[in-house]
N, C-alpha and C positions, 0 to 999 in steps of 0.2 A: 290399493293402490288404484282411482282407474280415471283415467283422462287428465291426471293433476289432481283426483278430487279424492280423499280420504275417506277408508274405509268405514263401515261400523268399525266402534271399539276401538280405532284407530286417532292419534294423538295426529293436529300438526307438526310439526316439525319449522321448532327460531330460526330466520332463514340466516345467513351466519351474522355475526356484524361485523362491519367495511374495516378497516384497519382501521386508525389513529394516524392521523401525520398533522405533529406538533407545530404548531403557529411557525414560521418562524420568529426569530426573536428578533425586536425588534431596535434596530444600530444604535446602540450606547449613547446619547451625544453631551459628549464635557459640558460642563456646567459652568454657564459662561458668569454664570453672578452679575449678572442687572450689567453692566452698562463696565462691570470693576476686570483689574485687565490683571490675568495670571503674573506668577509670581517669577515663575522666569523670566516675563515680560517687563513688568518693574525694573526686577533688577539690571536687566540689559538693560534698558534705557539706565539705570543711575551710571550700568561703567560708563556710556555712552558717553551722558552728563562729564563725567567726568578726564575723561583723553580728553572730547574738545575740551576743557577746562584746561588738558597738561598739555594739549598744542597748543593750546592760546598761549598761558604764558614764556613758551618754548620760543613761540614764530616772533615775539615783541619784547621775548630781555635777553640785555647786553651783558653774558658775560664778565665778561670787567666789571663793571658795579658791583652785578652782581657773588661777586668772590671778596671786592671790599666789600657791603657787606654785613657778604656770614662770619668776616673779619671780628665783623662787631659784637656778633653773640660770643662771648665769653661765658664765662662756668661763674663769675662777677654776677654778670644780669641776672643768670638764666636760676640764680639765690634772689637780686630782687625783686623776679617776679613771684620765684614761691611765696617770700615774705609775704605778697600784696595778694595774689591767693589765700594766703593762709588769713589774713589781716580782713577779706572781704567774709569766710565763713566763718570769723568769730565775729565780727560786729552781725552778722546774721544769725548764726546763736543766742550773741545775746537779744536779741529782738523776737528767739520764740521763747524762751526763758520769761521773759517778760508776763507774755501771753504765758506762755503755759504754767505760770505764778498765778495768773486773774485764775485760771480756773481747780485753780486747788493741787492740780498735779507736781511734788516736790519731786522734782529726775534733776540729780548733779550734772553741772555745768558741763563738764568734760563727756559722762554720756547724752551729753544733748549733742554737742560736735560731731559725734560720732556720729551718730543718729542722723546727722542734717546731710552731712558731707558722704555717707553714705547713699541718701536720696536723689541727694545734687545726681551722684555718680549712676546714678541707674534713670534721672532724667535724663543725660549729656546721653546717654545711651540710645531715647527712645526720640520716632519723632520730633514729640516736640522737645521746644528746647524748654520750655518750662513744666511743664509736665508728664512725671509717670514714673515718677520717684515716690511721693505722696505715702503708697503702703505701706514701701517699707522703712519709713521711714516710724510708721505710725506701730506698727511692727516690732522692730527695734528699740522699740521708745513705753513698751506696752512691761507691767508686769501686772502684780495682784490688788496691787489698792488704788489703781487706775482701769476705766474704759475706754473702749476704739471712738463708739458715741463724743468725748470728752479731747483727747486727741485729734478725731480728726476735725474740730472748730477749732481750736485753736492754729492748727494747719488750715486749715482754710481763708482764714485772718492772713497770717503769716502769709501766705503767699500772694490776698489781697496787696498788701501792704507792699510785700520784694515789687508786684505791678504797678502798683501808684505810684510809689512816691518815683519810679524809674518817668517821667512822662516828663517833672520841672527838668531833669540833664539831658531827656528829649530835646521839649520845644526849646532849651540855650542850641543843642545842632542845628535843627531846622532854620533858627534864626544866619545860625552859622554860614548853614551850608545854601543862604538863598543874597545873604550877604559876599561870598566867599567863590563858589561855586559858578552864582549868578545862571544854575543849570533852565533847559527851558523851562518855559511853560507849564507843557503839563506836568510835568516832570514836581513844578511847584504845585499844582494845582491837589494831585494827589498827594503829593504829601499830606499839605494841609488835611484835607480831608479826612487821611488815615487819624493825622493827630486826633484833629477834632471828635470823627465818630467816639474811640477808644478814650476819651479823654470824657466827652459827654454819657455815654456805658458806664466809667467810674465813677461817675460826679453820681448818677444816679442813683448807684448800688449802692454807694452809701448814703446816702440817698436814705435811701428804702428800707435802710436797715437798722440804719439809728430811729427810724420808727418803729420796729421792730421787729421786724421779716418776715410779717404777715401775707404779702406779696409770693414769695416764696411755694405759701403750705398751699393759698390759692390757684400756685402753679404746676403744685404734684396735682390738685386734688384732682384739675380739668381735669389729666390728660392719666388719672385711676379710673378714668369715671367707668369704660367700656367695662373694669377686673370689678366698680364695686358691686357695678348690675350682675355678673356675673360668679363671681368670688372674692362676695361682703367682708368677710373672713379675713381670707389672703391685701386685700383693699388694707384694713385695718391694720394688721400686723404689716405694711411699708410707711402708710401713716405714720404711725406711728414712732417708731423711728427716727421719722424725719420733723416727723417736728420737733420729738428733744435736739435732735441736730441746729433744726433754728433759735432754739430759744436760747441755746448756749452759745448760738456765732452771735446772735444780735445783744447778749448778757455782754460778750466781750469787749464790744463794739462801745455798747454802749457806756464802758464803765470811759470813765473820760481820761480820765492819771493813766492810766497803764495803756490803753491806745493811743493817748499820742507822745505816750514814750516810747511806745513798740513803734509806730510812726519814724517817729526821730531821727530814732535807729535806721528802721527803713532807706532814709535819704540819704543819710552818715553812706547808710553802706553805698547808692549808689554817686553816692560822692569817692570812693573808695575805688571805682572799678571807671571814672573815669580819671581818676589820679593812672590805675596802671595803668590804661590806653594810654596818661601820655605819656608816664615811663615807659613802654617802649615804641614811643616815637623818639623817643628822648635817645635811646640807643641807636636808632637809627639816623641822629642827629636831627633827627624834626623839632624844635622847642613852642610846641605851640596848644593852647587849651586848646584855642576853641577847631583844630582839627579837631583830639582829643571826642569833641564830643557830634561831632556829626558822624565820625568813627560810632560815633555810643548813640546816637540813633537811627543809625544804621542796623548796631546790632539790635538794637530793639526790635527793626523793624522785619529784620531777618527773623529774629524767634516764635512771634506770631503764626507769621506764612509758613515755616519750615515742615517741613513731612520728609522730608531725610534722614536718618536715623545716624543721631552726631552728629548734625547741619555740615556732612564731609559734600565738601564740594564747595553747599551754595554759602556758609558761609567764610572760604574761600573767595567764590567768584563776588559775595557782597566788597569783603575789600579792598579786590582787586578796581571796582566799578567807583570808590567813591577815591582809592592815591589818581585811580586816570581823572576821574571826575578836579580833582584840585591839586594832579599836577606834576603829582610827587613823586610817580611812576611806577608799573608796571613792580621795576628789581626791589625795593620798596617794602610792595606790595606783597609780596611771597614769601620775602624774610619774614613782617608783620607776622602772618596768616600761621607762620611755621614757630616764631618765640608765641602764641596765643596757645598753636597744636599744643606745644610741650607742655604748658603749666595747666592745660584740661586735661590733657592724656594723665598726668599724675597725679593729681586732686580723684582719677574716675578708680587710677589701680592704689590708691590709697582709701576709697571709699568701696570697692569692690575688697579691695584683707581686711577690712572692717567686717563686712558681710561675714562673712570665710571664716574667722577668729571667734563672731560673736555667738555662731551657729557652734561650734566648737564646747562654745563656754559651756552654753543650753545644755548640752550634749552630758560632758561630763556631771553638770550637774546634777539632772535630769538620773544619768546612771550612781551617780553617789547618794540620790534620794530613796532610788529601788533599794539599794543595798545595805543601810539604814533601817529600811520599812524593815527590808526578809528579815535583820535579822533580828 
């Protein structure tokens, strides 16, 4: 090699490869979830709200009156509350039994009662006050002779009736609120808009379902248009069970006799709930059906817009607002909330216990079947 030029017969050596420098790792950005608050932040907000509510109660409570109202909460009064809770679940069970019989599902009333109780227990632990425990109800009632489509159709109609039949009592409470509470114009307007909006939705839904429920299929087909273009078979597999479910729901609603009986039981259920509020108020020395109806209206309003599991804090806040508006005192509000919580928690405990016992019984049955089959 001369002057950097390789001689004949020599090969040019490849230049040494430059050392590879790994690119700097991009900083990991925690997922912001597009506007959603992280779980620790949500928990912190809930804790702060509850702490603020506790401080508010403590600041405005009268210890002497609070002790007087606490002495009214006796074992007989709590047993009376449990009687109302069992009556509510019993009437709800009868309402669901009517719909199940109309769908050809002959489950025993005791089994239906337990399934509904467990479903309500799970619902009480979810952010919504009316939804969340439906899969549990269906799973506990499912057997070899039924399918989930039939069960969920009865649950959907049962839930619709439960919500719709609350409106007559809620309207009564709204009337008493305007006459007795004499709230500001803004609160009256907002409450009236709330009642009119949801009542119109339920009436429109009932009319459409009486006409056959085809609007549900049209709605799902519009949603699935992108899927239909790309995966037509997948869209067909989704549309088929939705069509069967819609037909089952429409068939239940168009069976006038069974639907009317279920609606009557739903209205009776709302009356029993109203009587429960009157009973708890009577324990605190307030004998007023009108005040009970106002509390019923506030509780319905709370249930639709609740986003905290178990309505923890929000239920107490609504009761405090209603009691203060009516001049009943914050002390009574606290004891009223405590009594209602006791009834709710007892039913939740029974419902969760039933889930555990049912799962254990199913496991024992499956084990016995395996042993018998192996033998």
